[in-house]
Each structure stands twice: as C-alpha cells, then as structure tokens.
C-alpha positions in Angstrom: -0.4 -0.4 0.0 2.8 2.5 0.5 3.9 2.2 -2.9 0.7 3.0 -4.1 0.9 5.8 -2.2 3.9 6.7 -3.0 3.5 5.5 -7.4 0.0 8.3 -6.9 1.8 10.7 -5.9 4.3 10.6 -8.4 1.8 10.6 -11.0 0.6 13.4 -9.8 2.8 15.4 -9.5 3.4 13.9 -12.8 0.9 15.2 -14.6 1.0 18.7 -13.0 4.2 19.7 -15.0 3.4 18.5 -17.8 -0.5 19.5 -18.3 0.5 24.0 -19.3 2.9 22.7 -21.8 1.2 20.1 -23.4 -1.7 22.6 -22.9 0.2 24.9 -24.8 1.1 22.7 -27.3 -1.9 22.0 -28.4 -4.4 25.1 -29.0 -5.8 25.5 -31.7 -4.8 29.4 -31.2 -1.2 28.6 -31.5 -1.6 25.9 -34.9 -3.4 28.7 -36.6 -1.2 32.5 -36.0 1.9 29.9 -35.7 4.2 31.1 -32.7 7.0 32.5 -35.1 4.5 34.9 -36.6 3.3 36.4 -32.8 5.2 39.9 -31.6 4.9 42.4 -29.2 5.2 45.3 -30.0 5.3 48.5 -27.1 2.9 51.1 -27.6 4.1 54.6 -28.3 3.8 57.4 -25.4 4.3 61.2 -25.2 6.2 62.3 -22.7 8.3 60.1 -20.7 7.5 58.3 -17.2 7.7 60.4 -13.6 8.1 57.1 -11.3 11.2 57.1 -12.1 14.1 58.9 -9.9 14.2 59.4 -6.5 12.4 56.1 -5.3 16.2 54.2 -5.8 17.3 56.4 -2.8 13.9 56.2 -0.3 13.9 52.1 -1.2 17.6 52.2 -0.2 17.5 53.7 3.2 14.4 51.5 4.0 16.7 48.8 3.2 19.2 49.7 5.0 17.5 50.3 8.0 15.5 46.9 7.8 18.8 45.5 7.9 20.0 47.2 10.4 17.3 46.4 12.6 17.8 43.1 12.4 20.6 42.6 13.4 20.1 45.0 16.9 16.8 42.4 17.4 19.7 39.3 16.6 22.0 41.1 18.7 19.7 42.6 22.1 19.1 39.6 24.0 21.5 39.8 27.1 20.1 37.4 28.8 22.1 34.4 29.6 21.5 32.6 31.9 19.8 29.1 32.1 16.2 28.5 31.7 15.9 25.4 33.1 16.0 25.1 37.9 
C-alpha cells in the first residue's frame, strides 16, 4: 500500500508539471497563428514616465534600516542565564 501511495503521488506530480506544456502545444490558437508570427510591440508614448528617479534612495534607506533593525534584534538578548532550575 505504501508503494501505491508513492506511485500515485509521482503520477499526480508529473501530470501537474506536464499539463501546461501539453495544453500550449495542442491549443488551436497556437496552430492557427503560429508561434513565430506573433511579435510583441510596445505602445507609443508622448512623455516620459515620472515614476523613476528619487524612489531608489527611499528603497535603499528602508532596506538599510531593516538590516540594522534585524542586527539589533538578533544581538539584543543579554540574558544568558539558563531557563531550567
């Protein structure tokens, strides 16, 4: 019975791994259009994005604070007495 459970788990894992690959290769849309004919094209924009720039500094400061806080928490235990009587 143990071998049956292990083999059933292996078959289930293999089917979960291979299902997306099989579905992609057998889809009618992929056969009709052809995978090599599909090309991705970006949209044209008039202005640059204003999201970039100063946000990198904020992320770096927050990451440094998190690292320093982790070090302080990890080394903050000064109680070295045993817990058992």
